[in-house]
C-alpha positions as a printed Julia matrix, in Angstrom:
231×3 Matrix{Float64}:
  75.8    81.54   96.07
  79.48   82.4    96.25
  81.25   83.23   93.02
  84.07   81.01   91.79
  87.56   82.5    91.72
  87.93   84.69   88.64
  84.22   84.4    87.73
  81.81   87.35   87.82
  84.66   89.56   89.07
  84.57   87.9    92.47
  80.85   88.58   93.03
  78.01   86.16   93.57
  75.59   85.76   90.63
  72.98   88.03   92.25
  75.37   90.94   92.74
  77.04   90.42   89.36
  73.67   90.64   87.65
  72.97   93.85   89.61
  76.07   95.61   88.32
  75.29   98.69   86.17
  74.6    97.36   82.65
  76.44   94.19   83.71
  79.87   95.69   83.33
  79.41   98.56   80.84
  79.81  102.32   81.24
  79.65  105.53   79.19
  82.39  105.7    76.54
  82.56  109.53   76.59
  85.23  109.96   79.3
  87.24  107.14   77.73
  87.23  108.85   74.31
  88.3   112.13   75.87
  91.2   110.43   77.66
  92.26  108.62   74.48
  92.37  111.92   72.62
  94.37  113.52   75.44
  96.89  110.68   75.46
  97.3   110.91   71.69
  97.83  114.67   71.83
 100.52  114.1    74.45
 102.4   111.84   72.04
 101.07  108.33   72.72
 100.1   106.52   69.5
  96.82  104.65   69.3
  98.78  101.48   68.47
 100.75  101.82   71.7
  97.55  102.52   73.65
  95.89   99.42   72.19
  98.88   97.27   73.12
  98.95   98.74   76.64
  95.33   97.82   77.36
  95.36   94.49   75.5
  93.08   95.53   72.63
  93.29   95.38   68.87
  93.64   98.69   67.04
  90.25   98.02   65.43
  88.63   97.49   68.83
  90.14  100.72   70.09
  88.89  102.52   66.98
  85.34  101.37   67.77
  85.65  102.88   71.24
  87.05  106.12   69.79
  84.52  106.61   67.03
  81.49  104.32   67.28
  80.57  102.72   70.6
  78.49  104.68   73.09
  79.18  102.13   75.86
  82.41  100.42   76.79
  83.24   97.55   79.11
  84.21   98.68   82.6
  87.42   96.65   82.38
  88.43   98.53   79.23
  87.45  101.91   80.68
  89.51  101.32   83.81
  92.56  100.28   81.8
  92.35  103.27   79.44
  91.64  105.84   82.14
  94.55  104.45   84.14
  97.02  105.11   81.33
  99.44  108.02   81.56
 101.46  109.54   78.74
 104.61  109.37   80.88
 105.97  106.33   82.7
 104.17  107.23   85.94
 107.27  106.53   88.0
 107.04  109.72   90.06
 105.33  109.96   93.44
 102.28  112.04   94.42
 100.43  112.72   97.67
  98.18  109.78   98.57
  95.3   111.93   99.84
  93.35  111.85   96.55
  93.84  108.11   96.18
  92.65  107.4    99.71
  89.63  109.66   99.36
  88.61  108.05   96.08
  88.84  104.54   97.52
  86.8   105.57  100.56
  84.25  107.47   98.46
  83.61  104.36   96.37
  83.18  102.39   99.58
  80.61  104.97  100.68
  78.69  104.06   97.51
  78.87  100.34   98.25
  81.93   99.29   96.2
  84.23   97.18   98.39
  88.01   97.54   98.34
  88.22   93.95   97.2
  85.98   94.71   94.21
  88.06   97.78   93.38
  91.22   95.66   93.48
  89.57   93.08   91.2
  88.74   95.8    88.69
  92.29   97.15   88.8
  93.82   93.69   88.54
  95.6    94.18   91.87
  96.3    91.73   94.67
  94.29   91.7    97.89
  95.01   94.5   100.4
  97.05   96.55   97.93
  94.61   99.44   98.23
  94.85   99.33  102.01
  98.62   99.68  101.71
  98.3   102.64   99.34
  95.76  104.35  101.6
  98.12  104.06  104.56
 101.08  105.5   102.65
 101.87  109.21  102.55
 102.87  109.08   98.87
 101.98  106.73   96.02
 103.3   106.11   92.53
 101.67  108.43   90.01
 100.59  105.5    87.83
  98.83  103.88   90.8
  97.09  107.14   91.66
  96.0   107.48   88.04
  94.69  103.91   87.98
  92.53  104.55   91.05
  91.37  107.84   89.54
  90.31  106.03   86.37
  88.27  103.51   88.33
  86.72  106.36   90.32
  85.62  108.05   87.07
  83.86  104.85   86.02
  82.08  103.99   89.29
  81.58  107.26   91.17
  78.08  107.95   89.81
  76.7   104.44   90.42
  75.63  102.84   93.72
  77.54   99.64   94.48
  75.92   96.31   95.4
  76.98   96.03   99.05
  74.81   97.45  101.83
  77.35   96.14  104.34
  80.16   98.15  102.72
  77.98  101.28  102.72
  77.23  100.82  106.42
  80.91  100.19  107.18
  81.91  103.35  105.3
  79.27  105.36  107.14
  80.6   104.16  110.51
  84.1   105.17  109.44
  82.91  108.58  108.26
  83.95  108.07  104.63
  82.68  110.91  102.43
  80.89  110.09   99.15
  82.11  111.47   95.8
  79.76  114.46   95.7
  81.05  115.7    99.07
  84.27  116.92   97.4
  84.84  119.98   95.22
  88.52  119.12   94.74
  89.15  115.61   96.03
  92.93  116.03   95.64
  93.18  119.18   97.77
  94.63  118.11  101.15
  93.24  121.26  102.79
  89.64  120.64  101.75
  87.03  119.18  104.08
  84.1   117.19  102.67
  80.73  118.88  102.53
  78.32  116.19  103.66
  75.5   118.68  104.26
  73.03  118.68  107.09
  71.1   115.57  107.96
  67.58  116.51  106.88
  64.75  114.01  106.99
  63.03  113.71  103.61
  59.73  111.8   103.35
  59.85  108.56  101.39
  57.41  109.73   98.65
  59.65  112.73   97.92
  62.77  110.57   97.7
  60.91  108.13   95.44
  59.74  110.96   93.19
  63.3   112.26   92.87
  64.6   108.84   91.82
  61.77  108.48   89.29
  62.66  111.92   87.91
  66.24  110.62   87.46
  64.84  107.55   85.64
  66.3   105.14   88.2
  64.7   101.7    87.7
  62.56  100.45   90.56
  64.87   97.47   90.95
  67.8    99.82   91.65
  66.01  102.2    94.04
  66.64  100.29   97.3
  70.41  100.58   96.79
  70.13  104.31   96.02
  68.12  104.77   99.21
  70.46  102.58  101.25
  67.72  100.2   102.38
  66.88   96.52  101.91
  64.47   95.37   99.18
  61.96   94.23  101.81
  62.01   97.63  103.54
  61.51   99.35  100.17
  58.46   97.2    99.43
  56.99   97.95  102.88
  57.42  101.68  102.3
  55.69  101.41   98.92
  52.75   99.62  100.53
  52.59  102.02  103.49
  52.4   105.04  101.18
  50.18  103.26   98.62
  52.79  103.77   95.88
  53.1   100.25   94.52
  51.33  101.18   91.28
  53.0   104.58   90.91
  55.18  105.02   87.86
């Protein structure tokens, strides 16, 4: 079922429900960025106004909450202490957008999270230089999503065909002279890959996306290797 405009962040109900914690992420990086902004001279009142929060709500993020809404995290991590009017090389922005696509997060979804119009990311990725505040906004979104597989197998396949490198392929994603380290293609048996995901405490329902396969294929592999009852 298609999502209504503005509902479920542009996703269908199935994919919205599959989002990590339905739109929440770790508050740690957000707290660190808030502290950095404050040390650089930005008051917490100004920060709260900039992200559309009350000072009390921001205080909860700073001192109490262990999880924070993705929308809030993206807004906070996208803030800069300056006005962000300078320009920077676009290479880091382009790589971050493509790396998120490699995980299954579409450009359209990224734009929805950033509150940007359609195709804005494509324009930034094609430019040689981008506004610092736009680069910072993309970087903030990258911090939130870069450790979580996205919901779209089609986007993952598209990114693979284009040769987009995932987040872990980069040591310094902003270094224009660096090449991604995608490693050697080594076949790993399904039971070993399953055991690794279980070691990482990945829920069974999320494993097909981590493996880049369909739910039906995952179930067939479980049956083939007699692992349906394995914990």
